C-alpha positions as CSV (number, residue, x, y, z in Angstrom):
1,M,-9.2,6.8,25.4
2,P,-12.4,7.0,23.4
3,R,-15.4,6.3,24.6
4,P,-17.0,3.7,22.3
5,L,-19.1,5.5,19.2
6,G,-23.0,4.9,19.9
7,E,-24.6,3.2,16.7
8,L,-25.9,6.0,15.0
9,E,-22.5,7.6,15.8
10,D,-20.7,4.6,14.1
11,A,-23.0,4.7,11.3
12,V,-22.1,8.4,10.8
13,M,-18.4,8.0,11.4
14,S,-18.3,4.8,9.2
15,R,-19.5,7.1,5.9
16,V,-16.6,9.6,7.1
17,W,-14.4,7.8,7.3
18,K,-15.2,5.9,4.2
19,W,-15.6,8.5,2.3
20,N,-12.2,9.8,3.1
21,R,-13.3,13.6,2.5
22,P,-15.2,16.4,3.7
23,V,-19.1,15.5,3.8
24,T,-22.1,17.6,4.2
25,V,-24.6,16.7,6.4
26,R,-27.1,16.1,3.7
27,E,-24.8,13.5,1.8
28,V,-24.7,11.2,5.2
29,L,-28.3,11.9,5.6
30,E,-29.2,10.6,1.8
31,D,-26.8,7.6,2.3
32,L,-28.3,6.5,5.9
33,Q,-31.8,6.7,4.2
34,K,-30.7,3.9,2.0
35,E,-31.0,1.8,5.2
36,R,-33.3,3.5,7.7
37,S,-35.7,6.6,7.7
38,I,-33.9,9.2,9.7
39,A,-34.3,13.4,9.9
40,Y,-31.8,16.1,8.7
41,T,-32.4,17.2,12.0
42,T,-31.0,14.2,13.5
43,V,-27.9,13.1,11.4
44,M,-27.0,17.4,11.7
45,T,-27.0,16.7,15.6
46,V,-24.9,13.7,15.5
47,L,-21.6,15.4,13.3
48,D,-22.2,18.6,15.7
49,N,-22.3,16.0,18.9
50,L,-18.8,14.2,17.2
51,H,-17.6,17.7,16.3
52,Q,-17.7,18.2,20.1
53,K,-16.3,15.2,20.8
54,G,-13.4,16.0,18.8
55,W,-13.8,13.4,16.1
56,V,-14.4,15.7,13.1
57,R,-13.3,18.7,12.6
58,R,-15.6,21.2,10.4
59,E,-15.3,24.1,7.9
60,A,-18.1,26.5,7.1
61,E,-18.9,26.3,3.4
62,G,-22.2,28.8,3.3
63,R,-24.4,28.3,6.2
64,A,-23.6,24.5,6.3
65,Y,-20.6,22.9,7.2
66,R,-18.2,20.5,5.9
67,Y,-16.9,17.5,8.4
68,E,-13.8,15.5,8.2
69,A,-12.5,12.7,10.6
70,V,-10.0,13.5,12.5
71,S,-8.3,10.4,12.2
72,T,-8.8,6.6,10.7
73,R,-10.9,4.1,11.5
74,A,-7.8,2.0,12.4
75,A,-6.5,4.3,14.9
76,Y,-10.2,4.5,16.8
77,A,-10.1,0.5,17.0
78,A,-6.6,0.6,18.3
79,A,-7.3,3.0,20.7
80,L,-10.7,0.8,21.9
81,M,-8.1,-2.3,21.9
82,N,-5.7,-0.8,23.8
83,D,-7.7,0.8,26.5
84,A,-9.7,-3.0,26.9
85,W,-5.9,-4.9,26.8
86,S,-4.8,-1.9,29.4
87,Q,-7.9,-2.3,32.1
88,S,-6.7,-6.2,32.4
89,D,-5.1,-7.2,35.7
90,N,-3.2,-10.0,33.8
91,P,-2.4,-8.5,30.4
92,A,-0.9,-12.1,29.1
93,A,-3.5,-13.7,29.4
94,A,-5.9,-11.2,27.9
95,L,-3.7,-10.8,25.2
96,V,-3.9,-14.9,24.8
97,A,-7.4,-15.0,25.0
98,F,-7.9,-12.9,22.3
99,F,-5.9,-14.4,19.9
100,G,-7.8,-17.8,20.3
101,M,-10.6,-15.4,19.5
102,M,-9.0,-14.4,16.1
103,S,-9.9,-16.4,13.0
104,E,-7.6,-17.3,10.7
105,E,-7.7,-14.4,8.6
106,Q,-7.5,-11.7,11.5
107,R,-4.5,-14.1,12.7
108,R,-2.8,-13.8,9.3
109,S,-3.5,-9.5,9.7
110,L,-2.1,-9.5,12.9
111,N,1.3,-11.5,11.6
112,D,1.6,-8.8,8.4
113,A,1.2,-6.0,11.1
114,V,3.9,-7.3,13.6
115,R,6.2,-8.0,10.8
116,I,5.4,-4.1,9.7
117,V,5.8,-2.8,12.9
118,Q,9.4,-5.2,13.7
119,G,10.8,-3.4,10.2
120,P,13.0,-5.5,7.8
121,E,15.7,-5.4,10.0
122,T,14.5,-7.6,12.9
123,Q,12.7,-9.6,10.4
124,E,14.3,-13.4,10.1
125,P,14.1,-14.7,6.3
126,T,11.3,-17.1,5.8
127,E,13.5,-19.0,3.4
128,P,17.2,-19.6,3.3
129,S,19.2,-17.1,1.2
130,E,21.1,-19.1,-1.8
131,S,24.4,-18.0,0.7
132,A,23.6,-19.4,3.3
133,E,25.9,-22.1,4.9
134,P,24.8,-25.9,4.3
135,A,24.5,-26.5,7.9
136,E,22.2,-23.7,8.1
137,R,20.1,-25.3,5.0
138,A,20.1,-29.0,6.6
139,E,16.5,-30.6,7.7
140,P,16.9,-31.3,11.1
141,G,18.9,-35.1,11.5
142,E,20.3,-34.4,8.6
143,Q,24.5,-34.7,8.5
144,T,26.6,-31.7,7.1
145,E,29.7,-30.5,6.4
146,E,30.3,-27.9,8.7
147,N,32.2,-25.1,6.8
148,P,35.8,-24.0,8.4
149,A,35.2,-20.6,8.7
150,S,31.6,-21.2,10.3
151,A,33.3,-23.3,13.0
152,R,35.8,-20.2,13.5
153,D,33.0,-17.7,13.9
154,R,31.9,-19.9,17.1
155,G,34.8,-20.4,18.3
156,G,36.0,-23.8,17.0
157,R,38.5,-24.7,15.1
């Protein structure tokens, strides 16, 4: 399980993830300097530390290196959530509390993710298909005539 990134490590990795390509210390430095005063050697040290920790791989280019993320920000976030969840003595309660903290947009994202993980074969249709039988399309409390074929399928006559 990865340890959470420090504030400066996260700032550097955010650029590496956002650009999604091998980057130089100079590129990261110039972007970081738009927000803060920071030295080239500091960025170089942070990228070297991230390399030592396995967050980035590097390839020599002349006298410098180009750094590239080993995994995605989504994978990092997922690993942090999984670690926090697995440390709970009541995982179900932890999930309920976590869901309660979510915004409506986050809940929609969660529902989308669940649908993706379940795949199309396990998903129930959200609206009845046109081939659905009348009893399946009925509103609650509404009377319909049952299709004899569906009655036989359920063991009826």
